[in-house]
C-alpha positions, 0 to 999 in steps of 0.5 A: 673385884678380881677373881680366880683366873681359872674362873674366867678361863672356864667361863670363856671356854664354856661360852666359846663351846656354846657359841661354836656348837650352838650357833656358828656350827648350825648357821654354817650348815643351814647356809650350805643347805641353802645353796641352789642346786645342791643336795647334801646327805645327812652325814655330809651336813653333820660333817660341815656342822662339826667342822665349822664348830671345831674351826670357830672354837680354834679361832676363839682359843687363838683369840684368847691367846692373842688377848694374853699376848697383848697383855704382856704374857710371853712366858707360856710355860708359866701360864699353867701356873698362873691359871691353876693358883690364885694371884698373889696380890689382890 
């Protein structure tokens, strides 16, 4: 079953945000707290969490762009038209 490309893109972005902010960011912050002989204040831990989340989300977006490149998408300016309009052939 083929769906609208925007459906996949929105789902991919939603899952990427959940993974980066809900899993990877907190895991990095907890991992840094486990370092011996280091104490971090609350602001530093929040910065680690946000930084890890933004970095992992950036890598997930890069993964999606490389996925599209692997499927032969080379005209990046036409990508917006392909995302927001349904495919012509089902």
